N, C-alpha and C positions, 0 to 999 in steps of 0.2 A: 424428551431428554430430562433426566433428573438433575438436581442441583450438583450432585457429586460428579457428573459427567461434564460440567462446565469448567474445564480445566485451563482455559486460555483467556488471556487479556489482550486487548488490541490497542496498539499505539498508532493513531492516525496522524501522520506528519502533515501539518498545515501551516508551517512557519515560513515557507518561501514567499518572496515578495511578488513574483509574477507581475512585474512592472508594466507589461504590455496590456494588462487588464484593468489598469486604473489604480487608484489609491487603496482600495479594499483588497486587491489581490485576486488571483484566479479562483481560489477555492470558494469564494462567495459569488462568483459569476453564476448566472442561472442557466439551467438546461432542463427542458421539459417541466418548467414551472417551479423548480426548486434550486437552491444553491448546490453546486457540485458536492460540497461537503456533506449535505444531507443524504445524498445517495449512498456514499460510502458508509456513513453511520448506520443507515437503515439496513444495509447488507450485513454489516458486522453484528448488529443486534439480532438479526434473523438467523444467524448461524448458531446452531444448537450447542456449540462448544464454548461459546463466549460468555464470560461472567461480568466483564467490565471493559470500559473504554477510556483511554486517555487521549485527548486531543492536544497536540503540541502546536502552539500558535506563535506568531510573531507580533512585535509591538504595533505594527501597522494594521493588523487584522483582529487583534484581541477583542475590541469592543464589538465589532460586527459579528464575530463568531459567538461571543457571549449572547448576543441578541438572538442569533439563529438557534442556539441550543435551548434558550429559554422558551422560544416560540414553538419550536418543533419537537423538542424532546424533554418536556417537563417530567421530573421524577425518574428519569432513566439513569443508570449507573455510569455517568459520564463525568470525568474530571478534566480540568483544563490546566495546562502549565505552559510557561514561557520557554520557547526554544532557544537554541544557541546560534552561534555564527555559521557553523557548517551543518549539513544534514546529519552527520554522525553525532554531533553535539546535541542536536535536537532529539535524536532517537535515544541517546543515553539518558537525557532528562526524562523522557517518556517512560522508559523501562524502570527507572528508579522510582517513578510514581506509582507503578503497579503494586497491588497488594502482595504480601508475602505468600499468600496461598496460591497465587498464579503459578502454574507449572510451565506453560508455554506462552511466549510472547509472540504475537502476530504483528508485524509491521506493515502498514499500508499507506500508500500515497493518497492524500485527499483528492489529488488531480486524476485519479482513476475511478470515476463514478460508476463504471459499468461492471465492476467486479461483483460476482454473485455470492450469496451465502455459502453455496456448495464449495466455492474456491477456498473460502476461509476454513471450512471444515476439513477439506482434503489436505490442505497444507499443514494445518495444525495437527491432524492425526499422523501425518508423515513425520513431522518434527518430533512428536511425542515418542515415536519409535526410533528414529535415526539421530535425533539431536538437532538437525538443521534441514530445512526444506524450503524451496521457493517455487513459485509458479512461473511458467514461461511457455513459449511456443517455438516450434522449429522454424528456423529461418528459411524462407522460400525465395527471396530475391537472390540474384547473382551478385556476389560481393567482389569488389575490386579494391586492391591496395593502390593508392595513388600518392605520388610524390611530385610536388610542384606542378600539378595539373596533368601529369602523365601517368598512365596506368603501368604499374610495375608487374603485377600478377593478378590472376584470378584466384580467389580463396575458396578452398573446398568447403562447401557449406553443409556437408552430410552430417557432421557432428555438432553444428552450431545451433544454439537456441537463443532467442531474445528473452532476456529476463524481464519479469513483471513483478508487481506486488498484487496480493499479499505474499509476504515472506514470513516464515515462522521458525522459532528457535526455542529450545529449552531455556527458560529464563536464566538459570544459573550459568549455563554454558555461554550465553550471550554476554552476561556481565563479566565472565572470565575473559572472554575475547576482548572486550573493551579495556579491561585492566591490563592485559598483556600488550595491547596496542597503544597504551597511554603515552609512551615515550616516542612513538612513531609519528613523524610529521605527515605521513602519507594520507591523502584524502581518499576515503572509500566511497564509491558512488552508490553502493548498496551494502546491506548487512551480510549478504553472501560473501562478498569480497573480504569482509572483515574476518569471517570464519575461515575462509581459504588462507588468509595470512597467518593463521595459527596452526594450519595443517589439518583442520577438521573437514571431513567430506560433507558436501551439501547435496541433498536429494533434489532432483528436478521433478516437479509435478506439472502435468500439462494444464495450462490455464485456458485462455480463450482468445481468439484473434479480435473479438469485439472488445476486449479489456484494454481499451485505448487510454493513453495518457494525454491529458490536455496540456499542451505546451505553448500554443499560440491561439489568438482569438479565432482564427479560421477553423480550429479544431472543434469549437463549440457547436457549429452547425451540424457536423456529423454526429457528435455525441447527443445533441438535442434530438436528432432524428431517431437514433438507435434507442434512446431511453423512451421516447414517445411511442415508438413502435412496440417496444417491450411492454410498456404499461397498458397499451390497448389490447395486446394479446392476453395479458394476465387478467384484465377485466372481463375477457370473454372465456376465461377458464382454460386458456391454452398454456401447456407447460413450456418453460423456456429451456432450450437445449443449447449448451455452450458450443460454439463452433471452433 
């Protein structure tokens, strides 16, 4: 990749408290010998489209994250900024911190340490073309709508996908969406929902079922196993194929 092709900046959201993981939060919990945050940063840096990274932190984790970045990523193009009260506030802070030369903003949860560089590249290229794109996987479980403990109906899953990160958007378009939603009290659980709210279509790019989000301490054992297995395979020269 040439420098001219590095058109994307990554905002890694690491501002959540993750209180079940102790004072430092879940993004500093270790899996396969490294903090979760490190795996996300390594994948982003390895993506050929990425020119810079902004890590959005919370007051509870800033010191720990600063130490991790100094130890593991000296000299890399990584900035740190303080997040807001809600996820969408933190993302806005992050995209504002990106350089003006960035064409596409990629948003990624630090709690998804299994995302691959190819996922960052695929979603960024899709967003460069369509304006907005996210990763996800088709829903395979049977879904039930439940009211007060009683099943009301079975939901047709044929068109349902589970959203993941990374998610990518043309930077100016994402800023426009935030500006238009500024007076709205609604809480957006991801940036795709923000784009949907202003009527902009969002492209779905298939991610991977292994791209798990760590939400509870028991998730760490599975993520640790998957990362360790992947690392062992890479050390033997085996290519990784997303499932």
